[in-house]
KOLVO-760528 format. One record per atom (N, C-alpha, C): residue number from 1; residue in three letters; x, y, z. Coordinates in pm, 1 decimal. Example, Ala and Ser with C-alpha at 12.3 -4.5 7.8 and 13.67 -1.06 7.14 Angstrom:
! residues 2
- nugu; selo; u; v; w
- 1; ALA; 1319.0; -569.0; 780.0
- 1; ALA; 1230.0; -450.0; 780.0
- 1; ALA; 1320.0; -330.0; 780.0
- 2; SER; 1285.0; -225.0; 708.0
- 2; SER; 1367.0; -106.0; 714.0
- 2; SER; 1290.0; 3.0; 787.0
This chain:
! residues 167
- nugu; selo; u; v; w
- 1; LEU; -2536.9; 1244.6; 914.2
- 1; LEU; -2673.1; 1314.5; 945.5
- 1; LEU; -2744.3; 1247.1; 1065.9
- 2; THR; -2715.8; 1112.3; 1053.0
- 2; THR; -2798.7; 1042.5; 1204.2
- 2; THR; -2708.6; 905.7; 1204.1
- 3; PRO; -2739.0; 880.7; 1337.9
- 3; PRO; -2697.2; 753.8; 1386.0
- 3; PRO; -2780.7; 625.4; 1313.7
- 4; VAL; -2745.6; 488.7; 1222.7
- 4; VAL; -2829.3; 388.0; 1214.2
- 4; VAL; -2777.6; 275.2; 1252.2
- 5; GLY; -2676.2; 251.9; 1324.5
- 5; GLY; -2651.3; 146.3; 1388.7
- 5; GLY; -2543.4; 101.2; 1453.3
- 6; LYS; -2508.9; 32.6; 1531.3
- 6; LYS; -2432.5; 6.5; 1634.2
- 6; LYS; -2396.1; -163.1; 1641.1
- 7; GLY; -2259.0; -194.8; 1634.5
- 7; GLY; -2233.2; -336.0; 1609.7
- 7; GLY; -2107.6; -335.4; 1738.7
- 8; GLY; -2049.7; -471.4; 1725.3
- 8; GLY; -1927.2; -488.6; 1792.2
- 8; GLY; -1810.9; -399.2; 1778.0
- 9; MET; -1801.0; -363.8; 1655.6
- 9; MET; -1672.0; -307.4; 1608.0
- 9; MET; -1694.4; -156.3; 1623.9
- 10; GLY; -1812.4; -104.4; 1615.2
- 10; GLY; -1823.0; 9.7; 1627.8
- 10; GLY; -1968.4; 75.5; 1609.3
- 11; HIS; -1975.9; 189.4; 1530.7
- 11; HIS; -2104.6; 263.1; 1486.6
- 11; HIS; -2100.4; 309.4; 1361.4
- 12; VAL; -2255.4; 304.5; 1276.3
- 12; VAL; -2284.9; 304.1; 1149.6
- 12; VAL; -2343.1; 459.2; 1142.2
- 13; PHE; -2332.1; 560.8; 1077.2
- 13; PHE; -2387.2; 692.5; 1079.2
- 13; PHE; -2438.6; 706.7; 914.0
- 14; LYS; -2539.8; 739.1; 910.3
- 14; LYS; -2562.3; 801.5; 748.5
- 14; LYS; -2526.1; 955.1; 747.4
- 15; ALA; -2473.1; 969.4; 635.0
- 15; ALA; -2394.6; 1105.8; 604.0
- 15; ALA; -2413.1; 1125.4; 462.4
- 16; ARG; -2361.5; 1283.4; 451.3
- 16; ARG; -2371.7; 1299.2; 284.0
- 16; ARG; -2232.4; 1335.4; 270.8
- 17; ASP; -2191.6; 1285.3; 115.9
- 17; ASP; -2093.2; 1296.9; 80.7
- 17; ASP; -2077.3; 1446.5; 29.9
- 18; VAL; -1978.2; 1515.9; 56.9
- 18; VAL; -1984.9; 1666.9; 56.7
- 18; VAL; -1931.4; 1665.4; -96.0
- 19; LYS; -1875.8; 1618.6; -167.7
- 19; LYS; -1830.2; 1627.6; -299.8
- 19; LYS; -1935.5; 1578.6; -407.6
- 20; THR; -2003.6; 1478.3; -381.0
- 20; THR; -2102.7; 1415.9; -460.7
- 20; THR; -2266.6; 1449.8; -421.0
- 21; GLY; -2271.0; 1483.0; -279.4
- 21; GLY; -2402.2; 1490.6; -262.5
- 21; GLY; -2473.1; 1346.1; -227.9
- 22; ALA; -2405.7; 1267.7; -258.6
- 22; ALA; -2484.6; 1122.7; -232.4
- 22; ALA; -2484.7; 1075.8; -88.0
- 23; VAL; -2611.3; 1003.9; -63.2
- 23; VAL; -2598.0; 971.3; 115.6
- 23; VAL; -2529.3; 837.8; 101.2
- 24; VAL; -2438.3; 810.6; 199.6
- 24; VAL; -2377.9; 728.9; 222.1
- 24; VAL; -2394.3; 650.9; 352.7
- 25; ALA; -2330.7; 559.7; 393.7
- 25; ALA; -2327.0; 498.2; 544.8
- 25; ALA; -2159.8; 508.3; 561.6
- 26; ILE; -2110.0; 519.4; 708.1
- 26; ILE; -2004.2; 565.5; 722.1
- 26; ILE; -1985.6; 461.3; 845.2
- 27; LYS; -1900.9; 355.5; 840.6
- 27; LYS; -1869.7; 282.7; 965.8
- 27; LYS; -1760.3; 300.9; 1037.7
- 28; VAL; -1756.4; 361.2; 1142.8
- 28; VAL; -1631.0; 404.7; 1242.4
- 28; VAL; -1626.6; 264.9; 1339.1
- 29; MET; -1494.2; 261.5; 1355.2
- 29; MET; -1446.2; 158.6; 1433.9
- 29; MET; -1439.8; 228.3; 1578.3
- 30; SER; -1506.1; 156.2; 1694.7
- 30; SER; -1510.5; 225.9; 1813.5
- 30; SER; -1351.7; 250.9; 1881.7
- 31; ARG; -1351.5; 364.1; 1909.2
- 31; ARG; -1210.0; 414.7; 1997.6
- 31; ARG; -1179.3; 327.5; 2124.4
- 32; LYS; -1265.9; 259.9; 2176.0
- 32; LYS; -1193.0; 202.2; 2267.3
- 32; LYS; -1168.5; 65.0; 2235.8
- 33; LEU; -1174.2; 40.7; 2065.2
- 33; LEU; -1112.5; -101.6; 2051.3
- 33; LEU; -971.2; -58.4; 1970.9
- 34; THR; -938.6; 48.6; 1945.4
- 34; THR; -821.3; 85.8; 1864.7
- 34; THR; -707.5; 45.6; 1930.6
- 35; GLY; -668.6; 1.2; 2058.9
- 35; GLY; -598.5; -24.6; 2102.6
- 35; GLY; -571.7; -185.2; 2100.1
- 36; ASN; -677.2; -248.0; 2043.1
- 36; ASN; -662.3; -392.0; 2004.1
- 36; ASN; -636.1; -415.6; 1876.5
- 37; GLN; -482.6; -452.9; 1862.6
- 37; GLN; -437.6; -491.3; 1696.1
- 37; GLN; -522.0; -581.3; 1638.6
- 38; THR; -560.6; -706.2; 1730.9
- 38; THR; -631.8; -812.9; 1654.3
- 38; THR; -763.0; -742.9; 1591.1
- 39; LEU; -834.5; -664.8; 1660.6
- 39; LEU; -974.0; -610.7; 1598.2
- 39; LEU; -939.4; -495.1; 1520.7
- 40; VAL; -828.1; -435.5; 1514.9
- 40; VAL; -821.9; -329.3; 1407.5
- 40; VAL; -758.1; -409.5; 1274.1
- 41; SER; -693.0; -508.0; 1277.3
- 41; SER; -680.3; -576.2; 1191.6
- 41; SER; -779.9; -641.6; 1105.9
- 42; ARG; -883.2; -687.4; 1216.8
- 42; ARG; -1008.7; -704.5; 1141.7
- 42; ARG; -1103.1; -670.2; 1046.2
- 43; PHE; -1084.8; -525.7; 1127.7
- 43; PHE; -1151.1; -411.6; 1038.8
- 43; PHE; -1127.1; -367.1; 924.1
- 44; ARG; -989.7; -369.1; 901.2
- 44; ARG; -897.8; -352.8; 803.6
- 44; ARG; -902.6; -459.2; 697.5
- 45; ARG; -917.9; -594.0; 732.6
- 45; ARG; -953.3; -695.5; 643.5
- 45; ARG; -1094.6; -683.3; 599.1
- 46; GLU; -1188.0; -618.9; 655.4
- 46; GLU; -1325.5; -630.9; 629.0
- 46; GLU; -1313.4; -502.1; 515.4
- 47; ILE; -1233.9; -406.5; 520.4
- 47; ILE; -1226.8; -282.9; 442.3
- 47; ILE; -1149.6; -350.4; 308.6
- 48; ARG; -1058.9; -405.5; 336.7
- 48; ARG; -1007.5; -455.5; 209.5
- 48; ARG; -1074.8; -562.7; 92.6
- 49; ALA; -1137.8; -650.6; 166.8
- 49; ALA; -1260.6; -775.1; 123.5
- 49; ALA; -1357.5; -693.5; 57.0
- 50; SER; -1434.5; -610.2; 123.0
- 50; SER; -1535.9; -569.8; 64.6
- 50; SER; -1509.0; -451.7; -37.1
- 51; SER; -1419.8; -366.8; -24.8
- 51; SER; -1355.4; -302.8; -160.5
- 51; SER; -1352.1; -382.0; -291.0
- 52; LEU; -1317.1; -496.7; -284.7
- 52; LEU; -1280.5; -580.3; -410.4
- 52; LEU; -1382.8; -652.9; -465.9
- 53; LEU; -1544.4; -632.9; -395.2
- 53; LEU; -1627.6; -699.2; -433.1
- 53; LEU; -1750.8; -579.6; -480.1
- 54; ASN; -1803.0; -616.1; -614.7
- 54; ASN; -1910.6; -535.9; -685.6
- 54; ASN; -2004.3; -620.9; -734.4
- 55; ASN; -2106.3; -618.0; -630.5
- 55; ASN; -2218.3; -702.5; -671.7
- 55; ASN; -2348.1; -645.3; -613.5
- 56; ARG; -2464.6; -633.0; -664.5
- 56; ARG; -2586.8; -587.4; -622.3
- 56; ARG; -2627.8; -677.1; -504.6
- 57; ASN; -2590.7; -737.9; -465.4
- 57; ASN; -2624.0; -825.1; -326.2
- 57; ASN; -2527.7; -818.0; -236.0
- 58; ILE; -2422.2; -745.0; -254.1
- 58; ILE; -2334.6; -729.4; -122.8
- 58; ILE; -2314.5; -552.3; -89.7
- 59; VAL; -2338.9; -526.7; -2.8
- 59; VAL; -2309.4; -390.3; 47.8
- 59; VAL; -2184.4; -319.0; 8.8
- 60; ARG; -2157.2; -217.9; -93.3
- 60; ARG; -2040.0; -191.5; -168.2
- 60; ARG; -1958.0; -101.1; -73.6
- 61; THR; -1829.6; -100.3; -81.4
- 61; THR; -1760.3; -0.8; 6.2
- 61; THR; -1703.3; 82.0; -94.6
- 62; LEU; -1725.2; 206.4; -53.9
- 62; LEU; -1677.3; 307.0; -168.0
- 62; LEU; -1536.5; 387.8; -128.1
- 63; ASP; -1502.3; 400.7; 0.1
- 63; ASP; -1392.4; 444.0; 54.5
- 63; ASP; -1360.5; 410.7; 191.5
- 64; ALA; -1249.7; 442.0; 240.2
- 64; ALA; -1203.5; 390.7; 355.1
- 64; ALA; -1042.0; 499.9; 396.6
- 65; GLY; -1066.4; 508.8; 557.5
- 65; GLY; -958.7; 584.6; 562.7
- 65; GLY; -940.7; 585.9; 752.1
- 66; ARG; -849.6; 692.4; 784.7
- 66; ARG; -841.9; 676.7; 927.6
- 66; ARG; -815.2; 827.6; 968.5
- 67; VAL; -887.2; 864.9; 1090.4
- 67; VAL; -850.6; 994.7; 1152.5
- 67; VAL; -811.1; 961.5; 1298.9
- 68; GLY; -679.6; 1030.8; 1291.0
- 68; GLY; -602.6; 976.3; 1425.1
- 68; GLY; -586.9; 829.7; 1450.1
- 69; LYS; -636.0; 789.7; 1545.5
- 69; LYS; -611.7; 633.5; 1556.5
- 69; LYS; -753.1; 546.5; 1525.8
- 70; VAL; -827.8; 629.1; 1453.1
- 70; VAL; -984.5; 552.7; 1436.7
- 70; VAL; -988.4; 542.9; 1268.2
- 71; ASP; -1030.1; 406.2; 1274.5
- 71; ASP; -1044.8; 357.4; 1121.8
- 71; ASP; -1189.6; 393.3; 1102.4
- 72; PHE; -1209.5; 411.5; 941.2
- 72; PHE; -1367.6; 399.2; 899.5
- 72; PHE; -1360.2; 360.4; 774.5
- 73; MET; -1481.1; 320.9; 724.3
- 73; MET; -1502.5; 285.5; 588.5
- 73; MET; -1639.8; 340.1; 524.7
- 74; VAL; -1658.6; 413.7; 408.3
- 74; VAL; -1776.9; 472.6; 369.2
- 74; VAL; -1812.2; 365.7; 251.8
- 75; MET; -1931.7; 337.2; 299.9
- 75; MET; -2025.1; 218.2; 224.4
- 75; MET; -2139.9; 290.5; 167.0
- 76; GLU; -2198.8; 216.7; 53.3
- 76; GLU; -2325.5; 244.3; -2.9
- 76; GLU; -2422.7; 264.9; 118.8
- 77; PHE; -2538.4; 350.7; 125.2
- 77; PHE; -2655.7; 351.1; 213.4
- 77; PHE; -2749.3; 282.3; 165.7
- 78; VAL; -2792.9; 160.4; 241.5
- 78; VAL; -2903.3; 107.5; 219.9
- 78; VAL; -3049.8; 130.0; 302.8
- 79; ASN; -3123.6; 186.6; 205.4
- 79; ASN; -3244.6; 212.4; 291.2
- 79; ASN; -3338.7; 79.6; 300.6
- 80; GLY; -3289.5; 15.1; 429.0
- 80; GLY; -3377.8; -120.4; 432.6
- 80; GLY; -3378.4; -173.4; 591.8
- 81; ASP; -3411.7; -278.7; 580.1
- 81; ASP; -3422.1; -317.0; 716.5
- 81; ASP; -3337.3; -464.8; 738.8
- 82; GLN; -3293.0; -480.5; 844.5
- 82; GLN; -3192.0; -629.5; 854.1
- 82; GLN; -3306.1; -728.4; 884.5
- 83; LEU; -3264.2; -832.4; 826.7
- 83; LEU; -3389.6; -957.6; 778.7
- 83; LEU; -3400.5; -1020.1; 934.7
- 84; ASP; -3324.8; -1012.8; 1025.8
- 84; ASP; -3348.8; -1072.4; 1150.0
- 84; ASP; -3456.3; -960.6; 1245.2
- 85; ARG; -3455.2; -818.2; 1205.6
- 85; ARG; -3559.2; -746.5; 1247.2
- 85; ARG; -3679.9; -766.9; 1173.4
- 86; ILE; -3697.4; -777.5; 1072.6
- 86; ILE; -3805.9; -818.1; 988.8
- 86; ILE; -3896.9; -943.9; 1034.7
- 87; THR; -3808.8; -1042.5; 1061.8
- 87; THR; -3850.6; -1176.8; 1090.9
- 87; THR; -3908.6; -1174.3; 1260.5
- 88; SER; -3871.5; -1061.6; 1341.7
- 88; SER; -3909.4; -1041.2; 1465.2
- 88; SER; -4031.6; -973.1; 1470.1
- 89; ARG; -4062.3; -899.4; 1364.8
- 89; ARG; -4213.6; -834.1; 1342.7
- 89; ARG; -4308.4; -919.3; 1295.0
- 90; ILE; -4283.5; -1004.7; 1196.9
- 90; ILE; -4375.9; -1088.0; 1144.3
- 90; ILE; -4364.2; -1240.1; 1154.4
- 91; SER; -4478.4; -1322.4; 1171.8
- 91; SER; -4479.3; -1442.9; 1209.8
- 91; SER; -4407.7; -1545.8; 1126.9
- 92; GLU; -4426.6; -1502.2; 999.3
- 92; GLU; -4385.8; -1592.7; 906.4
- 92; GLU; -4361.3; -1550.1; 764.6
- 93; ILE; -4233.7; -1593.0; 704.0
- 93; ILE; -4244.7; -1511.1; 575.6
- 93; ILE; -4274.8; -1651.0; 476.5
- 94; PRO; -4369.7; -1578.4; 382.2
- 94; PRO; -4424.3; -1669.0; 264.4
- 94; PRO; -4292.8; -1739.0; 178.8
- 95; VAL; -4304.2; -1855.9; 153.2
- 95; VAL; -4219.0; -1953.0; 99.5
- 95; VAL; -4155.9; -1899.2; -13.6
- 96; SER; -4243.5; -1824.3; -107.4
- 96; SER; -4190.2; -1797.5; -239.1
- 96; SER; -4093.2; -1662.4; -197.8
- 97; ILE; -4108.4; -1580.6; -85.3
- 97; ILE; -4038.9; -1441.9; -57.8
- 97; ILE; -3899.7; -1513.1; 28.4
- 98; ALA; -3915.6; -1626.2; 93.2
- 98; ALA; -3805.0; -1693.0; 161.9
- 98; ALA; -3710.8; -1738.2; 74.5
- 99; CYS; -3758.4; -1819.8; -53.1
- 99; CYS; -3670.4; -1866.6; -151.8
- 99; CYS; -3614.3; -1771.4; -217.8
- 100; ASP; -3649.5; -1677.1; -226.6
- 100; ASP; -3614.5; -1532.5; -317.3
- 100; ASP; -3513.9; -1485.3; -219.3
- 101; ILE; -3500.5; -1461.4; -107.9
- 101; ILE; -3402.2; -1405.6; -27.7
- 101; ILE; -3298.2; -1494.2; -8.9
- 102; ILE; -3328.5; -1638.0; 24.4
- 102; ILE; -3182.3; -1714.5; -10.9
- 102; ILE; -3135.5; -1710.5; -131.0
- 103; ARG; -3209.0; -1717.9; -285.0
- 103; ARG; -3122.4; -1717.5; -370.5
- 103; ARG; -3052.1; -1576.0; -378.2
- 104; GLN; -3119.0; -1459.8; -340.8
- 104; GLN; -3047.2; -1318.7; -362.9
- 104; GLN; -2898.8; -1333.2; -286.9
- 105; ALA; -2910.8; -1405.9; -146.3
- 105; ALA; -2805.0; -1412.0; -70.3
- 105; ALA; -2712.5; -1500.7; -162.2
- 106; ALA; -2752.3; -1622.2; -189.8
- 106; ALA; -2654.1; -1709.9; -258.3
- 106; ALA; -2582.2; -1649.7; -371.6
- 107; VAL; -2631.7; -1555.4; -459.6
- 107; VAL; -2606.2; -1479.3; -548.0
- 107; VAL; -2450.0; -1400.4; -502.1
- 108; GLY; -2490.8; -1304.1; -419.3
- 108; GLY; -2389.1; -1240.9; -331.7
- 108; GLY; -2276.5; -1346.8; -286.1
- 109; LEU; -2296.8; -1447.0; -207.2
- 109; LEU; -2213.2; -1543.1; -171.0
- 109; LEU; -2118.5; -1586.8; -285.3
- 110; GLN; -2196.3; -1604.5; -416.4
- 110; GLN; -2109.9; -1666.9; -497.1
- 110; GLN; -2001.4; -1567.8; -591.4
- 111; HIS; -2045.9; -1463.5; -552.8
- 111; HIS; -1973.4; -1335.0; -634.2
- 111; HIS; -1830.4; -1352.2; -527.3
- 112; ALA; -1870.7; -1339.7; -378.6
- 112; ALA; -1771.6; -1357.9; -326.5
- 112; ALA; -1672.0; -1461.0; -335.6
- 113; HIS; -1735.5; -1583.2; -346.7
- 113; HIS; -1654.6; -1725.9; -382.0
- 113; HIS; -1577.5; -1698.4; -509.4
- 114; GLU; -1620.8; -1621.5; -591.9
- 114; GLU; -1539.6; -1615.3; -708.1
- 114; GLU; -1399.2; -1540.1; -712.8
- 115; HIS; -1421.5; -1462.9; -601.4
- 115; HIS; -1287.2; -1349.1; -546.2
- 115; HIS; -1221.1; -1432.5; -445.8
- 116; LYS; -1261.5; -1550.3; -418.0
- 116; LYS; -1196.4; -1646.0; -317.6
- 116; LYS; -1217.4; -1635.2; -185.3
- 117; MET; -1344.7; -1585.2; -147.3
- 117; MET; -1361.7; -1544.8; -18.8
- 117; MET; -1458.2; -1632.0; 20.8
- 118; VAL; -1476.9; -1642.1; 145.8
- 118; VAL; -1559.2; -1706.7; 236.7
- 118; VAL; -1636.3; -1629.0; 346.1
- 119; HIS; -1765.4; -1586.5; 368.7
- 119; HIS; -1804.5; -1496.4; 468.6
- 119; HIS; -1793.1; -1540.2; 579.3
- 120; ARG; -1827.8; -1632.1; 616.9
- 120; ARG; -1803.4; -1700.1; 735.4
- 120; ARG; -1913.4; -1661.4; 860.2
- 121; ASP; -1992.4; -1560.5; 824.7
- 121; ASP; -2075.4; -1512.9; 938.6
- 121; ASP; -2211.5; -1485.0; 869.0
- 122; ILE; -2251.9; -1563.4; 770.7
- 122; ILE; -2395.1; -1568.7; 726.1
- 122; ILE; -2514.5; -1545.7; 844.9
- 123; LYS; -2584.9; -1493.2; 878.9
- 123; LYS; -2716.3; -1493.6; 927.2
- 123; LYS; -2789.0; -1385.4; 910.0
- 124; PRO; -2949.0; -1377.9; 975.8
- 124; PRO; -3018.8; -1285.3; 930.2
- 124; PRO; -3003.8; -1142.7; 949.1
- 125; GLY; -2905.4; -1125.1; 1071.3
- 125; GLY; -2844.2; -982.3; 1099.0
- 125; GLY; -2769.3; -938.8; 994.4
- 126; ASN; -2716.3; -1013.2; 922.4
- 126; ASN; -2581.9; -966.2; 819.5
- 126; ASN; -2678.1; -959.9; 677.5
- 127; LEU; -2796.7; -996.7; 664.0
- 127; LEU; -2865.9; -980.4; 542.5
- 127; LEU; -2975.0; -846.0; 567.6
- 128; ILE; -2965.9; -732.8; 455.0
- 128; ILE; -3026.8; -616.9; 462.8
- 128; ILE; -3104.5; -622.3; 360.3
- 129; ILE; -3248.1; -611.4; 382.9
- 129; ILE; -3333.4; -600.0; 256.7
- 129; ILE; -3332.8; -432.7; 223.4
- 130; ASP; -3277.1; -388.4; 79.5
- 130; ASP; -3284.2; -270.9; 28.5
- 130; ASP; -3435.1; -239.7; -57.2
- 131; TRP; -3510.1; -136.6; 29.2
- 131; TRP; -3641.6; -152.5; -31.7
- 131; TRP; -3641.5; -29.9; -148.1
- 132; SER; -3682.8; -39.7; -277.5
- 132; SER; -3677.5; 24.2; -389.7
- 132; SER; -3813.7; 115.2; -350.9
- 133; PRO; -3824.2; 229.2; -428.6
- 133; PRO; -3939.2; 323.6; -417.7
- 133; PRO; -4073.4; 227.4; -462.7
- 134; ASP; -4076.8; 135.5; -548.9
- 134; ASP; -4170.5; 56.8; -589.7
- 134; ASP; -4192.3; -70.9; -492.3
- 135; GLY; -4121.1; -71.1; -363.2
- 135; GLY; -4166.6; -178.3; -291.9
- 135; GLY; -4093.4; -297.2; -313.5
- 136; LYS; -3996.0; -314.8; -416.7
- 136; LYS; -3952.9; -440.5; -426.8
- 136; LYS; -3808.3; -427.1; -356.9
- 137; GLY; -3785.2; -580.3; -285.8
- 137; GLY; -3645.6; -573.9; -182.6
- 137; GLY; -3522.3; -624.5; -277.0
- 138; THR; -3414.5; -583.1; -246.9
- 138; THR; -3306.1; -640.8; -290.7
- 138; THR; -3221.2; -680.3; -174.8
- 139; VAL; -3203.1; -841.3; -143.1
- 139; VAL; -3114.6; -876.6; -46.2
- 139; VAL; -2948.9; -827.8; -71.2
- 140; LYS; -2906.1; -774.6; 48.6
- 140; LYS; -2752.8; -732.5; 50.6
- 140; LYS; -2692.6; -788.3; 179.4
- 141; ILE; -2559.7; -846.2; 124.1
- 141; ILE; -2486.8; -884.5; 221.6
- 141; ILE; -2405.8; -804.6; 285.6
- 142; MET; -2418.7; -793.2; 451.9
- 142; MET; -2329.3; -708.0; 506.0
- 142; MET; -2206.0; -786.3; 565.0
- 143; ASP; -2118.1; -698.0; 644.0
- 143; ASP; -2039.4; -708.2; 746.4
- 143; ASP; -1935.4; -849.7; 701.6
- 144; MET; -1834.1; -799.7; 627.8
- 144; MET; -1726.8; -879.7; 582.7
- 144; MET; -1603.6; -922.9; 680.9
- 145; GLY; -1653.4; -886.1; 788.0
- 145; GLY; -1543.5; -849.7; 872.8
- 145; GLY; -1472.1; -994.9; 941.0
- 146; LEU; -1518.3; -1127.2; 899.0
- 146; LEU; -1445.4; -1249.8; 951.0
- 146; LEU; -1414.3; -1328.9; 813.9
- 147; VAL; -1388.5; -1231.3; 705.3
- 147; VAL; -1333.8; -1296.2; 573.9
- 147; VAL; -1180.6; -1285.7; 612.1
- 148; GLN; -1120.5; -1408.0; 566.3
- 148; GLN; -979.4; -1414.7; 581.5
- 148; GLN; -904.7; -1400.0; 456.2
- 149; LEU; -824.9; -1273.1; 454.0
- 149; LEU; -750.3; -1272.5; 327.0
- 149; LEU; -592.2; -1294.6; 365.3
- 150; SER; -514.2; -1328.2; 241.3
- 150; SER; -390.4; -1344.6; 245.9
- 150; SER; -324.4; -1191.1; 225.4
- 151; ASP; -204.5; -1197.8; 207.6
- 151; ASP; -138.1; -1064.2; 185.6
- 151; ASP; -169.3; -1014.6; 2.8
- 152; GLU; -192.3; -1136.1; -56.4
- 152; GLU; -208.0; -1113.8; -195.3
- 152; GLU; -354.8; -1096.1; -213.9
- 153; GLY; -422.3; -1085.8; -103.0
- 153; GLY; -582.1; -1061.3; -143.3
- 153; GLY; -675.4; -1212.5; -181.6
- 154; GLU; -586.0; -1305.7; -149.1
- 154; GLU; -698.0; -1441.6; -169.9
- 154; GLU; -685.1; -1521.8; -46.4
- 155; GLU; -810.3; -1580.2; -45.2
- 155; GLU; -823.3; -1634.1; 75.9
- 155; GLU; -746.4; -1768.2; 116.0
- 156; LYS; -696.3; -1773.2; 238.7
- 156; LYS; -637.4; -1860.9; 304.5
- 156; LYS; -710.2; -1989.1; 268.5
- 157; THR; -656.3; -2122.6; 231.8
- 157; THR; -739.9; -2245.7; 224.9
- 157; THR; -780.5; -2315.6; 378.9
- 158; SER; -687.9; -2273.9; 432.3
- 158; SER; -739.6; -2334.8; 572.2
- 158; SER; -753.0; -2231.6; 700.7
- 159; VAL; -820.0; -2112.9; 706.4
- 159; VAL; -847.3; -2024.0; 783.3
- 159; VAL; -897.9; -2024.5; 923.3
- 160; THR; -947.1; -2172.4; 971.1
- 160; THR; -960.2; -2229.6; 1093.2
- 160; THR; -927.7; -2332.3; 1119.6
- 161; ARG; -945.0; -2384.4; 1241.7
- 161; ARG; -886.4; -2484.3; 1314.1
- 161; ARG; -997.8; -2554.4; 1342.7
- 162; ALA; -976.3; -2691.4; 1348.5
- 162; ALA; -1091.8; -2759.6; 1383.5
- 162; ALA; -1172.8; -2746.5; 1516.5
- 163; GLY; -1304.4; -2714.5; 1525.5
- 163; GLY; -1371.7; -2669.4; 1665.4
- 163; GLY; -1397.2; -2510.3; 1651.4
- 164; GLN; -1301.6; -2452.3; 1601.2
- 164; GLN; -1311.7; -2315.0; 1581.5
- 164; GLN; -1414.0; -2250.6; 1548.5
- 165; VAL; -1491.1; -2159.5; 1615.6
- 165; VAL; -1620.4; -2079.7; 1605.1
- 165; VAL; -1592.0; -1937.0; 1585.4
- 166; MET; -1621.6; -1888.7; 1467.5
- 166; MET; -1568.3; -1742.3; 1415.7
- 166; MET; -1695.4; -1667.6; 1419.4
- 167; GLY; -1831.9; -1711.8; 1369.3
- 167; GLY; -1897.0; -1623.2; 1342.8
- 167; GLY; -2058.2; -1689.8; 1421.4
């Protein structure tokens, strides 16, 4: 339907599922990155990790696939704003709202932890506020691209070396 975002790995589009009529988001890996096996593996790891999670505070992955050499993932469409964009528009978030944002993000991170995952890239740009029609916001964690999974779907206990920066 329309482009909604662009990141280091590709583009996100708002789309309509032709089977259900639901509005979804499709993250498409950039064609220029498809020759980089490390980045392709990272994108596929994000798909595997996010598809294992089902929590209201994490953007849900609904489907994934490949067309030609280009991988994509279908996610729930979030009608909202990334936290970094919100904070760039307002000078100060009230303490009670900031605490609720942190609490909701922690709930999502706890769910990931229960599935033996560590996000490793939590920042305001990876938190999106989903606005309901009544104006209430639900914090959702995005971008599981730096989660490290073993072949069995479990986090490796030592995923970074001392001093290595990931996110």
